[in-house]
MOPAC internal coordinates of N, CA, C and O (Angstrom, degrees):
PM7 1SCF
backbone

  N    0.0000 0     0.00 0     0.00 0    0    0    0
  C    1.3746 1     0.00 0     0.00 0    1    0    0
  C    1.4875 1   118.35 1     0.00 0    2    1    0
  O    1.2310 1   121.91 1   145.85 1    3    2    1
  N    1.3651 1   113.95 1   -34.15 1    3    2    1
  C    1.5213 1   119.75 1  -173.75 1    5    3    2
  C    1.6424 1   105.28 1   -78.78 1    6    5    3
  O    1.2310 1   122.69 1   151.33 1    7    6    5
  N    1.3072 1   112.45 1   -28.67 1    7    6    5
  C    1.4984 1   112.36 1   178.21 1    9    7    6
  C    1.6108 1   110.48 1   -73.23 1   10    9    7
  O    1.2310 1   121.18 1   151.61 1   11   10    9
  N    1.2433 1   115.35 1   -28.39 1   11   10    9
  C    1.4220 1   118.11 1   174.98 1   13   11   10
  C    1.4831 1   116.04 1   -66.81 1   14   13   11
  O    1.2310 1   123.98 1   140.99 1   15   14   13
  N    1.4267 1   109.96 1   -39.01 1   15   14   13
  C    1.4637 1   114.22 1   174.40 1   17   15   14
  C    1.4862 1   114.11 1   -66.55 1   18   17   15
  O    1.2310 1   121.09 1   143.34 1   19   18   17
  N    1.2961 1   115.52 1   -36.66 1   19   18   17
  C    1.4928 1   120.52 1   178.33 1   21   19   18
  C    1.5411 1   111.23 1   -63.68 1   22   21   19
  O    1.2310 1   124.57 1   143.75 1   23   22   21
  N    1.3078 1   108.83 1   -36.25 1   23   22   21
  C    1.6114 1   122.37 1  -179.92 1   25   23   22
  C    1.4538 1   109.63 1   -59.65 1   26   25   23
  O    1.2310 1   123.09 1   129.21 1   27   26   25
  N    1.4925 1   111.68 1   -50.79 1   27   26   25
  C    1.4443 1   115.55 1  -177.57 1   29   27   26
  C    1.6329 1   111.40 1   -67.68 1   30   29   27
  O    1.2310 1   119.47 1   144.22 1   31   30   29
  N    1.3928 1   118.62 1   -35.78 1   31   30   29
  C    1.3065 1   122.56 1  -176.49 1   33   31   30
  C    1.5747 1   103.31 1   -63.09 1   34   33   31
  O    1.2310 1   121.33 1   133.53 1   35   34   33
  N    1.3819 1   115.05 1   -46.47 1   35   34   33
  C    1.4358 1   117.02 1  -173.17 1   37   35   34
  C    1.5727 1   108.17 1   -65.98 1   38   37   35
  O    1.2310 1   117.92 1   150.41 1   39   38   37
  N    1.2932 1   121.57 1   -29.59 1   39   38   37
  C    1.4690 1   121.40 1   173.39 1   41   39   38
  C    1.3649 1   114.67 1   -71.68 1   42   41   39
  O    1.2310 1   118.03 1   147.79 1   43   42   41
  N    1.3747 1   121.36 1   -32.21 1   43   42   41
  C    1.4917 1   119.71 1  -176.88 1   45   43   42
  C    1.5137 1   110.69 1   -83.92 1   46   45   43
  O    1.2310 1   118.44 1   148.62 1   47   46   45
  N    1.3915 1   120.59 1   -31.38 1   47   46   45
  C    1.4411 1   117.32 1  -178.95 1   49   47   46
  C    1.4951 1   106.55 1  -110.72 1   50   49   47
  O    1.2310 1   119.53 1   -41.74 1   51   50   49
  N    1.2705 1   118.50 1   138.26 1   51   50   49
  C    1.4967 1   118.14 1   173.72 1   53   51   50
  C    1.5509 1   107.91 1   -81.23 1   54   53   51
  O    1.2310 1   121.93 1   -29.41 1   55   54   53
  N    1.4363 1   113.90 1   150.59 1   55   54   53
  C    1.3222 1   121.94 1  -179.95 1   57   55   54
  C    1.5093 1   111.92 1   -75.62 1   58   57   55
  O    1.2310 1   116.62 1   -32.16 1   59   58   57
  N    1.3311 1   124.03 1   147.84 1   59   58   57
  C    1.4601 1   123.10 1   165.71 1   61   59   58
  C    1.4558 1   107.22 1   -64.68 1   62   61   59
  O    1.2310 1   119.52 1   -40.04 1   63   62   61
  N    1.2830 1   118.51 1   139.96 1   63   62   61
  C    1.4678 1   119.70 1   170.70 1   65   63   62
  C    1.4561 1   119.02 1  -124.30 1   66   65   63
  O    1.2310 1   121.16 1   -33.48 1   67   66   65
  N    1.1317 1   115.39 1   146.52 1   67   66   65
  C    1.5042 1   121.56 1  -179.52 1   69   67   66
  C    1.5529 1   105.90 1   -97.61 1   70   69   67
  O    1.2310 1   119.63 1   -51.76 1   71   70   69
  N    1.3449 1   118.31 1   128.24 1   71   70   69
  C    1.4371 1   119.94 1   176.68 1   73   71   70
  C    1.4558 1   111.44 1  -101.85 1   74   73   71
  O    1.2310 1   120.44 1   -47.63 1   75   74   73
  N    1.3170 1   116.76 1   132.37 1   75   74   73
  C    1.4895 1   124.33 1   178.55 1   77   75   74
  C    1.5136 1   106.83 1  -117.76 1   78   77   75
  O    1.2310 1   120.85 1   -62.73 1   79   78   77
  N    1.1555 1   115.97 1   117.27 1   79   78   77
  C    1.5211 1   122.53 1   170.85 1   81   79   78
  C    1.3158 1   116.68 1  -104.05 1   82   81   79
  O    1.2310 1   116.55 1   -48.56 1   83   82   81
  N    1.4028 1   124.17 1   131.44 1   83   82   81
  C    1.2963 1   122.98 1  -178.73 1   85   83   82
  C    1.5818 1   114.15 1  -106.41 1   86   85   83
  O    1.2310 1   119.45 1   -33.06 1   87   86   85
  N    1.3246 1   118.65 1   146.94 1   87   86   85
  C    1.3886 1   117.79 1  -173.60 1   89   87   86
  C    1.6830 1   100.55 1  -119.39 1   90   89   87
  O    1.2310 1   121.72 1   -83.49 1   91   90   89
  N    1.3311 1   114.31 1    96.51 1   91   90   89
  C    1.4953 1   108.76 1  -179.23 1   93   91   90
  C    1.4870 1   122.32 1   -66.60 1   94   93   91
  O    1.2310 1   120.71 1   166.02 1   95   94   93
  N    1.2705 1   116.25 1   -13.98 1   95   94   93
  C    1.4002 1   122.48 1  -177.69 1   97   95   94
  C    1.5708 1   106.21 1   -95.53 1   98   97   95
  O    1.2310 1   114.46 1  -109.64 1   99   98   97
  N    1.1479 1   128.10 1    70.36 1   99   98   97
  C    1.4940 1   130.89 1   177.02 1  101   99   98
  C    1.5330 1   108.49 1   -76.61 1  102  101   99
  O    1.2310 1   122.99 1   -15.04 1  103  102  101
  N    1.2447 1   111.88 1   164.96 1  103  102  101
  C    1.5392 1   118.61 1   179.22 1  105  103  102
  C    1.4480 1   110.83 1   -56.60 1  106  105  103
  O    1.2310 1   118.66 1   137.63 1  107  106  105
  N    1.4276 1   120.16 1   -42.37 1  107  106  105
  C    1.3986 1   124.97 1  -174.34 1  109  107  106
  C    1.5779 1   113.68 1   -82.57 1  110  109  107
  O    1.2310 1   123.78 1   155.98 1  111  110  109
  N    1.3486 1   110.36 1   -24.02 1  111  110  109
  C    1.4715 1   110.38 1   179.15 1  113  111  110
  C    1.5083 1   117.08 1    94.52 1  114  113  111
  O    1.2310 1   122.16 1   144.67 1  115  114  113
  N    1.5422 1   113.47 1   -35.33 1  115  114  113
  C    1.4308 1   111.31 1  -179.72 1  117  115  114
  C    1.4943 1   120.74 1   -94.15 1  118  117  115
  O    1.2310 1   119.43 1   155.79 1  119  118  117
  N    1.3616 1   118.69 1   -24.21 1  119  118  117
  C    1.3051 1   122.61 1  -176.21 1  121  119  118
  C    1.6678 1   111.16 1  -113.39 1  122  121  119
  O    1.2310 1   121.14 1   -55.63 1  123  122  121
  N    1.3111 1   115.43 1   124.37 1  123  122  121
  C    1.4757 1   111.46 1  -178.72 1  125  123  122
  C    1.5084 1   111.56 1   -81.08 1  126  125  123
  O    1.2310 1   118.24 1   -37.43 1  127  126  125
  N    1.3505 1   120.95 1   142.57 1  127  126  125
  C    1.3815 1   123.88 1   179.88 1  129  127  126
  C    1.5646 1   113.14 1   -96.64 1  130  129  127
  O    1.2310 1   120.49 1   -29.55 1  131  130  129
  N    1.3212 1   116.67 1   150.45 1  131  130  129
  C    1.4159 1   121.38 1  -171.18 1  133  131  130
  C    1.5320 1   106.36 1  -127.41 1  134  133  131
  O    1.2310 1   121.53 1   -30.95 1  135  134  133
  N    1.3705 1   114.69 1   149.05 1  135  134  133
  C    1.3823 1   122.57 1   177.73 1  137  135  134
  C    1.4403 1   108.53 1  -130.63 1  138  137  135
  O    1.2310 1   120.81 1   -55.44 1  139  138  137
  N    1.4697 1   116.06 1   124.56 1  139  138  137
  C    1.5387 1   119.61 1   179.60 1  141  139  138
  C    1.5350 1   110.37 1   -98.22 1  142  141  139
  O    1.2310 1   123.98 1   -54.99 1  143  142  141
  N    1.2942 1   109.97 1   125.01 1  143  142  141
  C    1.5151 1   115.00 1   173.97 1  145  143  142
  C    1.4852 1   115.01 1   -93.98 1  146  145  143
  O    1.2310 1   117.03 1   -26.97 1  147  146  145
  N    1.2285 1   123.26 1   153.03 1  147  146  145
  C    1.5219 1   132.25 1   177.17 1  149  147  146
  C    1.6016 1   105.74 1   -51.67 1  150  149  147
  O    1.2310 1   121.39 1   -33.57 1  151  150  149
  N    1.3325 1   114.95 1   146.43 1  151  150  149
  C    1.4586 1   117.85 1   175.05 1  153  151  150
  C    1.5976 1   111.15 1   -67.61 1  154  153  151
  O    1.2310 1   124.13 1   -37.88 1  155  154  153
  N    1.2980 1   109.68 1   142.12 1  155  154  153
  C    1.5504 1   115.37 1   178.63 1  157  155  154
  C    1.6322 1   106.34 1  -109.89 1  158  157  155
  O    1.2310 1   121.97 1   -34.42 1  159  158  157
  N    1.3984 1   113.84 1   145.58 1  159  158  157
  C    1.4106 1   120.55 1   171.21 1  161  159  158
  C    1.4899 1   105.29 1  -118.89 1  162  161  159
  O    1.2310 1   123.90 1   -14.50 1  163  162  161
  N    1.3294 1   110.13 1   165.50 1  163  162  161
  C    1.4298 1   119.95 1   174.06 1  165  163  162
  C    1.4667 1   113.17 1   -91.25 1  166  165  163
  O    1.2310 1   117.94 1   169.08 1  167  166  165
  N    1.3953 1   121.53 1   -10.92 1  167  166  165
  C    1.3823 1   127.15 1   177.76 1  169  167  166
  C    1.4515 1   116.86 1   -63.90 1  170  169  167
  O    1.2310 1   115.08 1   -51.20 1  171  170  169
  N    1.2919 1   126.93 1   128.80 1  171  170  169
  C    1.3857 1   123.40 1   168.71 1  173  171  170
  C    1.4543 1   117.08 1   -54.38 1  174  173  171
  O    1.2310 1   116.20 1   -33.50 1  175  174  173
  N    1.2381 1   124.83 1   146.50 1  175  174  173
  C    1.4235 1   129.17 1  -177.67 1  177  175  174
  C    1.4983 1   115.75 1   -46.45 1  178  177  175
  O    1.2310 1   116.61 1   137.35 1  179  178  177
  N    1.3385 1   124.06 1   -42.65 1  179  178  177
  C    1.3431 1   125.83 1  -170.83 1  181  179  178
  C    1.4756 1   112.11 1   -92.21 1  182  181  179
  O    1.2310 1   118.60 1  -179.85 1  183  182  181
  N    1.3852 1   120.27 1     0.15 1  183  182  181
  C    1.5129 1   121.81 1  -179.97 1  185  183  182
  C    1.6318 1   109.85 1   -85.44 1  186  185  183
  O    1.2310 1   121.93 1   -48.60 1  187  186  185
  N    1.3476 1   113.92 1   131.40 1  187  186  185
  C    1.4303 1   115.58 1  -176.56 1  189  187  186
  C    1.5494 1   105.72 1  -113.85 1  190  189  187
  O    1.2310 1   122.59 1   -35.83 1  191  190  189
  N    1.2709 1   112.65 1   144.17 1  191  190  189
  C    1.4968 1   121.87 1  -174.91 1  193  191  190
  C    1.4934 1   103.00 1   -68.25 1  194  193  191
  O    1.2310 1   122.91 1   -28.90 1  195  194  193
  N    1.5421 1   112.02 1   151.10 1  195  194  193
  C    1.3775 1   117.07 1   177.13 1  197  195  194
  C    1.3693 1   115.42 1   -75.25 1  198  197  195
  O    1.2310 1   117.83 1   -37.50 1  199  198  197
  N    1.3586 1   121.74 1   142.50 1  199  198  197
  C    1.5399 1   124.34 1  -178.79 1  201  199  198
  C    1.3925 1   112.21 1   -67.40 1  202  201  199
  O    1.2310 1   116.32 1   -15.35 1  203  202  201
  N    1.2564 1   124.60 1   164.65 1  203  202  201
  C    1.4040 1   130.52 1  -179.47 1  205  203  202
  C    1.5479 1   104.43 1   -76.38 1  206  205  203
  O    1.2310 1   118.56 1   -27.49 1  207  206  205
  N    1.3282 1   120.35 1   152.51 1  207  206  205
  C    1.5632 1   128.76 1   179.67 1  209  207  206
  C    1.4639 1   108.42 1   -58.48 1  210  209  207
  O    1.2310 1   116.56 1   147.83 1  211  210  209
  N    1.2530 1   124.14 1   -32.17 1  211  210  209
  C    1.4939 1   124.13 1  -178.88 1  213  211  210
  C    1.4548 1   114.70 1   -70.61 1  214  213  211
  O    1.2310 1   118.84 1   158.55 1  215  214  213
  N    1.2963 1   119.82 1   -21.45 1  215  214  213
  C    1.4438 1   123.64 1   176.38 1  217  215  214
  C    1.4623 1   116.28 1   -91.30 1  218  217  215
  O    1.2310 1   122.53 1  -171.08 1  219  218  217
  N    1.3524 1   112.76 1     8.92 1  219  218  217
  C    1.5324 1   111.42 1  -174.34 1  221  219  218
  C    1.5495 1   106.35 1  -102.11 1  222  221  219
  O    1.2310 1   120.79 1  -169.34 1  223  222  221
  N    1.3871 1   116.09 1    10.66 1  223  222  221
  C    1.4597 1   120.81 1   174.69 1  225  223  222
  C    1.4384 1   108.61 1   -78.79 1  226  225  223
  O    1.2310 1   119.59 1   -28.15 1  227  226  225
  N    1.4873 1   118.40 1   151.85 1  227  226  225
  C    1.4154 1   122.04 1   168.75 1  229  227  226
  C    1.5286 1   108.88 1   -73.44 1  230  229  227
  O    1.2310 1   121.22 1   -12.11 1  231  230  229
  N    1.4150 1   115.28 1   167.89 1  231  230  229
  C    1.4528 1   122.11 1   179.64 1  233  231  230
  C    1.6780 1   106.13 1   -66.24 1  234  233  231
  O    1.2310 1   122.40 1   141.94 1  235  234  233
  N    1.2525 1   113.01 1   -38.06 1  235  234  233
  C    1.5093 1   118.01 1   177.82 1  237  235  234
  C    1.4880 1   111.22 1   -62.57 1  238  237  235
  O    1.2310 1   117.11 1   142.93 1  239  238  237
  N    1.2853 1   123.11 1   -37.07 1  239  238  237
  C    1.3949 1   125.28 1  -175.32 1  241  239  238
  C    1.5375 1   105.94 1   -78.37 1  242  241  239
  O    1.2310 1   119.64 1   143.42 1  243  242  241
  N    1.3713 1   118.30 1   -36.58 1  243  242  241
  C    1.4156 1   121.69 1  -178.39 1  245  243  242
  C    1.6088 1   103.80 1   -65.26 1  246  245  243
  O    1.2310 1   118.61 1   136.71 1  247  246  245
  N    1.3342 1   120.25 1   -43.29 1  247  246  245
  C    1.4473 1   125.51 1  -176.43 1  249  247  246
  C    1.5973 1   106.19 1   -62.87 1  250  249  247
  O    1.2310 1   121.65 1   125.86 1  251  250  249
  N    1.2970 1   114.45 1   -54.14 1  251  250  249
  C    1.5245 1   112.82 1   174.27 1  253  251  250
  C    1.4618 1   119.84 1   -55.56 1  254  253  251
  O    1.2310 1   120.87 1   148.11 1  255  254  253
  N    1.2386 1   115.94 1   -31.89 1  255  254  253
  C    1.5140 1   120.07 1   178.49 1  257  255  254
  C    1.5475 1   104.03 1   -72.67 1  258  257  255
  O    1.2310 1   118.00 1   132.08 1  259  258  257
  N    1.2584 1   121.41 1   -47.92 1  259  258  257
  C    1.4951 1   122.25 1   180.00 1  261  259  258
  C    1.5023 1   109.02 1   -56.58 1  262  261  259
  O    1.2310 1   118.12 1   136.85 1  263  262  261
  N    1.3986 1   121.18 1   -43.15 1  263  262  261
  C    1.3326 1   124.39 1  -177.92 1  265  263  262
  C    1.5531 1   109.79 1   -65.39 1  266  265  263
  O    1.2310 1   121.25 1   138.89 1  267  266  265
  N    1.3552 1   115.22 1   -41.11 1  267  266  265
  C    1.4702 1   118.03 1  -172.90 1  269  267  266
  C    1.6296 1   102.33 1   -69.09 1  270  269  267
  O    1.2310 1   118.80 1   137.43 1  271  270  269
  N    1.3368 1   119.89 1   -42.57 1  271  270  269
  C    1.4091 1   121.66 1  -179.38 1  273  271  270
  C    1.6018 1   111.82 1   -56.92 1  274  273  271
  O    1.2310 1   124.01 1   133.64 1  275  274  273
  N    1.3959 1   109.91 1   -46.36 1  275  274  273
  C    1.4850 1   116.35 1  -179.68 1  277  275  274
  C    1.4547 1   114.01 1   -64.83 1  278  277  275
  O    1.2310 1   118.71 1   144.04 1  279  278  277
  N    1.3651 1   120.06 1   -35.96 1  279  278  277
  C    1.4193 1   119.16 1   177.23 1  281  279  278
  C    1.5413 1   111.40 1   -78.17 1  282  281  279
  O    1.2310 1   117.47 1   153.06 1  283  282  281
  N    1.3052 1   122.41 1   -26.94 1  283  282  281
  C    1.4057 1   124.46 1   172.39 1  285  283  282
  C    1.6838 1   110.47 1   -70.67 1  286  285  283
  O    1.2310 1   122.09 1   147.84 1  287  286  285
  N    1.2822 1   113.61 1   -32.16 1  287  286  285
  C    1.4866 1   122.50 1  -178.59 1  289  287  286
  C    1.6711 1   101.28 1   -69.45 1  290  289  287
  O    1.2310 1   122.42 1   126.45 1  291  290  289
  N    1.3017 1   112.97 1   -53.55 1  291  290  289
  C    1.3577 1   115.50 1  -174.23 1  293  291  290
  C    1.5518 1   120.34 1   -61.04 1  294  293  291
  O    1.2310 1   125.23 1   140.55 1  295  294  293
  N    1.4919 1   107.56 1   -39.45 1  295  294  293
  C    1.5162 1   114.76 1   169.97 1  297  295  294
  C    1.5894 1   112.92 1   -59.78 1  298  297  295
  O    1.2310 1   122.02 1   138.98 1  299  298  297
  N    1.2675 1   113.74 1   -41.02 1  299  298  297
  C    1.5195 1   116.67 1  -177.31 1  301  299  298
  C    1.5636 1   105.95 1   -61.79 1  302  301  299
  O    1.2310 1   121.81 1   136.43 1  303  302  301
  N    1.3621 1   114.14 1   -43.57 1  303  302  301
  C    1.5387 1   119.15 1  -167.05 1  305  303  302
  C    1.5192 1   106.39 1   -73.69 1  306  305  303
  O    1.2310 1   120.32 1   149.29 1  307  306  305
  N    1.4440 1   116.99 1   -30.71 1  307  306  305
  C    1.4687 1   120.06 1   172.78 1  309  307  306
  C    1.4970 1   112.32 1   -65.61 1  310  309  307
  O    1.2310 1   122.13 1   138.41 1  311  310  309
  N    1.2503 1   113.53 1   -41.59 1  311  310  309
  C    1.6383 1   113.66 1   177.36 1  313  311  310
  C    1.4334 1   109.32 1   -69.76 1  314  313  311
  O    1.2310 1   117.90 1   145.05 1  315  314  313
  N    1.2513 1   121.61 1   -34.95 1  315  314  313
  C    1.5127 1   120.56 1  -177.02 1  317  315  314
  C    1.5263 1   109.30 1   -74.66 1  318  317  315
  O    1.2310 1   120.31 1   149.52 1  319  318  317
  N    1.3445 1   117.01 1   -30.48 1  319  318  317
  C    1.6121 1   120.16 1  -179.40 1  321  319  318
  C    1.5195 1   100.61 1   -69.58 1  322  321  319
  O    1.2310 1   119.29 1   135.69 1  323  322  321
  N    1.4146 1   118.95 1   -44.31 1  323  322  321
  C    1.5241 1   120.43 1  -170.89 1  325  323  322
  C    1.5192 1   106.90 1   -64.57 1  326  325  323
  O    1.2310 1   121.83 1   135.10 1  327  326  325
  N    1.3926 1   114.11 1   -44.90 1  327  326  325
  C    1.4976 1   114.49 1   179.14 1  329  327  326
  C    1.6292 1   110.88 1   -66.01 1  330  329  327
  O    1.2310 1   119.24 1   152.08 1  331  330  329
  N    1.2337 1   119.06 1   -27.92 1  331  330  329
  C    1.4397 1   124.75 1   177.95 1  333  331  330
  C    1.4735 1   108.01 1   -63.61 1  334  333  331
  O    1.2310 1   121.37 1   127.22 1  335  334  333
  N    1.4045 1   114.98 1   -52.78 1  335  334  333
  C    1.4675 1   124.38 1  -176.94 1  337  335  334
  C    1.6129 1   110.00 1   -60.04 1  338  337  335
  O    1.2310 1   123.83 1   144.75 1  339  338  337
  N    1.4158 1   110.25 1   -35.25 1  339  338  337
  C    1.4644 1   114.94 1  -176.04 1  341  339  338
  C    1.6008 1   110.78 1   -70.64 1  342  341  339
  O    1.2310 1   124.02 1   138.68 1  343  342  341
  N    1.3954 1   109.90 1   -41.32 1  343  342  341
  C    1.5101 1   113.49 1   178.02 1  345  343  342
  C    1.5215 1   112.85 1   -68.40 1  346  345  343
  O    1.2310 1   120.96 1   148.63 1  347  346  345
  N    1.3304 1   115.76 1   -31.37 1  347  346  345
  C    1.4981 1   118.61 1  -175.58 1  349  347  346
  C    1.6187 1   103.19 1   -75.82 1  350  349  347
  O    1.2310 1   118.97 1   141.34 1  351  350  349
  N    1.2210 1   119.58 1   -38.66 1  351  350  349
  C    1.5338 1   116.70 1   177.51 1  353  351  350
  C    1.5622 1   108.54 1   -59.94 1  354  353  351
  O    1.2310 1   122.40 1   134.64 1  355  354  353
  N    1.3366 1   113.01 1   -45.36 1  355  354  353
  C    1.4152 1   120.21 1  -175.86 1  357  355  354
  C    1.6224 1   112.16 1   -63.03 1  358  357  355
  O    1.2310 1   122.55 1   139.38 1  359  358  357
  N    1.2762 1   112.72 1   -40.62 1  359  358  357
  C    1.4982 1   118.23 1   168.97 1  361  359  358
  C    1.4881 1   116.03 1   -57.00 1  362  361  359
  O    1.2310 1   121.60 1   125.65 1  363  362  361
  N    1.3618 1   114.53 1   -54.35 1  363  362  361
  C    1.4565 1   124.19 1  -178.76 1  365  363  362
  C    1.5455 1   105.28 1   -57.67 1  366  365  363
  O    1.2310 1   118.76 1   139.71 1  367  366  365
  N    1.2155 1   119.97 1   -40.29 1  367  366  365
  C    1.5645 1   118.56 1  -178.22 1  369  367  366
  C    1.5462 1   111.25 1   -68.74 1  370  369  367
  O    1.2310 1   121.55 1   145.49 1  371  370  369
  N    1.4603 1   114.65 1   -34.51 1  371  370  369
  C    1.4145 1   114.13 1   170.98 1  373  371  370
  C    1.5008 1   118.00 1   -74.34 1  374  373  371
  O    1.2310 1   117.94 1   162.37 1  375  374  373
  N    1.3597 1   121.53 1   -17.63 1  375  374  373
  C    1.4752 1   123.93 1  -179.48 1  377  375  374
  C    1.6633 1    95.70 1   -84.49 1  378  377  375
  O    1.2310 1   116.33 1   142.22 1  379  378  377
  N    1.2411 1   124.57 1   -37.78 1  379  378  377
  C    1.4183 1   121.74 1  -172.29 1  381  379  378
  C    1.6026 1   108.50 1   -72.99 1  382  381  379
  O    1.2310 1   120.13 1   148.72 1  383  382  381
  N    1.2983 1   117.35 1   -31.28 1  383  382  381
  C    1.4126 1   121.49 1   172.11 1  385  383  382
  C    1.5086 1   111.50 1   -66.91 1  386  385  383
  O    1.2310 1   124.53 1   135.14 1  387  386  385
  N    1.2073 1   108.91 1   -44.86 1  387  386  385
  C    1.6109 1   117.77 1   176.37 1  389  387  386
  C    1.4932 1   111.31 1   -55.42 1  390  389  387
  O    1.2310 1   121.59 1   128.86 1  391  390  389
  N    1.4092 1   114.57 1   -51.14 1  391  390  389
  C    1.4576 1   118.53 1   174.17 1  393  391  390
  C    1.4451 1   119.09 1   -52.87 1  394  393  391
  O    1.2310 1   121.80 1   142.72 1  395  394  393
  N    1.3600 1   114.15 1   -37.28 1  395  394  393
  C    1.4961 1   124.96 1  -175.04 1  397  395  394
  C    1.5380 1   106.99 1   -64.30 1  398  397  395
  O    1.2310 1   124.82 1   125.83 1  399  398  397
  N    1.5171 1   108.35 1   -54.17 1  399  398  397
  C    1.3783 1   122.16 1   176.68 1  401  399  398
  C    1.5935 1   115.50 1   -47.96 1  402  401  399
  O    1.2310 1   125.69 1   126.11 1  403  402  401
  N    1.4152 1   106.66 1   -53.89 1  403  402  401
  C    1.4545 1   106.91 1  -177.18 1  405  403  402
  C    1.4118 1   119.12 1   -73.58 1  406  405  403
  O    1.2310 1   119.17 1   155.44 1  407  406  405
  N    1.4402 1   119.19 1   -24.56 1  407  406  405
  C    1.5143 1   124.23 1   175.44 1  409  407  406
  C    1.5639 1   103.67 1   -69.10 1  410  409  407
  O    1.2310 1   115.72 1   140.09 1  411  410  409
  N    1.3077 1   125.73 1   -39.91 1  411  410  409
  C    1.4355 1   123.99 1   179.41 1  413  411  410
  C    1.5945 1   104.75 1   -65.83 1  414  413  411
  O    1.2310 1   118.33 1   134.25 1  415  414  413
  N    1.2901 1   120.79 1   -45.75 1  415  414  413
  C    1.4457 1   119.34 1  -178.53 1  417  415  414
  C    1.4897 1   109.61 1   -61.54 1  418  417  415
  O    1.2310 1   120.04 1   136.95 1  419  418  417
  N    1.2739 1   117.53 1   -43.05 1  419  418  417
  C    1.5205 1   122.65 1   173.45 1  421  419  418
  C    1.4497 1   116.16 1   -49.83 1  422  421  419
  O    1.2310 1   122.90 1   129.01 1  423  422  421
  N    1.4419 1   112.05 1   -50.99 1  423  422  421
  C    1.5362 1   119.89 1   173.84 1  425  423  422
  C    1.4802 1   113.24 1   -55.65 1  426  425  423
  O    1.2310 1   121.11 1   134.84 1  427  426  425
  N    1.3115 1   115.49 1   -45.16 1  427  426  425
  C    1.5176 1   115.94 1  -177.03 1  429  427  426
  C    1.6070 1   106.86 1   -68.52 1  430  429  427
  O    1.2310 1   119.28 1   137.94 1  431  430  429
  N    1.2540 1   118.97 1   -42.06 1  431  430  429
  C    1.4957 1   119.53 1  -179.63 1  433  431  430
  C    1.5837 1   109.03 1   -62.47 1  434  433  431
  O    1.2310 1   118.19 1   137.04 1  435  434  433
  N    1.3368 1   121.05 1   -42.96 1  435  434  433
  C    1.5097 1   119.57 1   176.10 1  437  435  434
  C    1.5482 1   110.03 1   -65.03 1  438  437  435
  O    1.2310 1   118.22 1   141.38 1  439  438  437
  N    1.2161 1   121.00 1   -38.62 1  439  438  437
  C    1.4300 1   115.55 1   177.40 1  441  439  438
  C    1.4204 1   110.69 1   -72.92 1  442  441  439
  O    1.2310 1   115.68 1   149.62 1  443  442  441
  N    1.2180 1   125.80 1   -30.38 1  443  442  441
  C    1.5691 1   126.71 1   177.50 1  445  443  442
  C    1.5375 1   103.11 1   -70.81 1  446  445  443
  O    1.2310 1   117.36 1   146.22 1  447  446  445
  N    1.2465 1   122.62 1   -33.78 1  447  446  445
  C    1.4388 1   124.02 1  -173.71 1  449  447  446
  C    1.5123 1   107.32 1   -73.22 1  450  449  447
  O    1.2310 1   120.10 1   137.51 1  451  450  449
  N    1.3761 1   117.41 1   -42.49 1  451  450  449
  C    1.4024 1   122.91 1   175.33 1  453  451  450
  C    1.4896 1   110.58 1   -58.35 1  454  453  451
  O    1.2310 1   121.07 1   127.77 1  455  454  453
  N    1.3172 1   115.56 1   -52.23 1  455  454  453
  C    1.5510 1   120.79 1  -179.33 1  457  455  454
  C    1.5053 1   109.97 1   -55.16 1  458  457  455
  O    1.2310 1   119.26 1   139.81 1  459  458  457
  N    1.2489 1   119.02 1   -40.19 1  459  458  457
  C    1.5107 1   123.18 1   177.41 1  461  459  458
  C    1.4372 1   115.24 1   -63.23 1  462  461  459
  O    1.2310 1   121.64 1   129.40 1  463  462  461
  N    1.4659 1   114.47 1   -50.60 1  463  462  461
  C    1.3946 1   121.17 1   175.69 1  465  463  462
  C    1.5104 1   114.55 1   -61.26 1  466  465  463
  O    1.2310 1   118.18 1   142.70 1  467  466  465
  N    1.3994 1   121.08 1   -37.30 1  467  466  465
  C    1.3708 1   120.83 1   172.35 1  469  467  466
  C    1.5607 1   115.86 1   -67.07 1  470  469  467
  O    1.2310 1   121.05 1   145.20 1  471  470  469
  N    1.3760 1   115.60 1   -34.80 1  471  470  469
  C    1.4287 1   122.28 1   171.42 1  473  471  470
  C    1.5912 1   111.48 1   -63.88 1  474  473  471
  O    1.2310 1   120.27 1   138.81 1  475  474  473
  N    1.2210 1   117.08 1   -41.19 1  475  474  473
  C    1.5929 1   120.87 1  -175.05 1  477  475  474
  C    1.4646 1   105.58 1   -70.98 1  478  477  475
  O    1.2310 1   120.32 1   136.43 1  479  478  477
  N    1.4679 1   117.00 1   -43.57 1  479  478  477
  C    1.3893 1   119.92 1  -174.60 1  481  479  478
  C    1.6354 1   111.66 1   -66.49 1  482  481  479
  O    1.2310 1   120.12 1   144.24 1  483  482  481
  N    1.2547 1   117.38 1   -35.76 1  483  482  481
  C    1.5371 1   122.39 1  -176.87 1  485  483  482
  C    1.5210 1   104.87 1   -77.25 1  486  485  483
  O    1.2310 1   114.99 1   149.03 1  487  486  485
  N    1.2934 1   127.10 1   -30.97 1  487  486  485
  C    1.3563 1   128.24 1   176.61 1  489  487  486
  C    1.4967 1   111.92 1   -77.59 1  490  489  487
  O    1.2310 1   117.82 1   157.42 1  491  490  489
  N    1.2796 1   121.76 1   -22.58 1  491  490  489
  C    1.3942 1   124.39 1  -177.56 1  493  491  490
  C    1.5747 1   107.43 1   -76.48 1  494  493  491
  O    1.2310 1   123.17 1   151.67 1  495  494  493
  N    1.3172 1   111.52 1   -28.33 1  495  494  493
  C    1.4861 1   121.59 1  -173.30 1  497  495  494
  C    1.4468 1   113.79 1   -68.40 1  498  497  495
  O    1.2310 1   120.10 1   180.00 1  499  498  497

């Protein structure tokens, strides 16, 4: 659809063209010389191109739009921060649980090591 719009625009407005003229009979004879002329348009000199639709808003409308966008951005940011804090709490809880499990495992291994040392020392005697 966008290409169709561009096609209509191209058909309605002539493109500026650069004219290049070649002079095959240069002074040296081997290299042709070229002259570039300024682009020409079919628009009369007093005609001004239409402004884009975005610039047709009043300053008040632009300010309201900016305020609305800012509020939306702030709201999304608040929600993202809330979600981030929730995930962090969950992560910290998981780490605390893991620490508790590892501490218990460490205590058990230390007790087992003491028992084995005692057993080894008594057998050596």
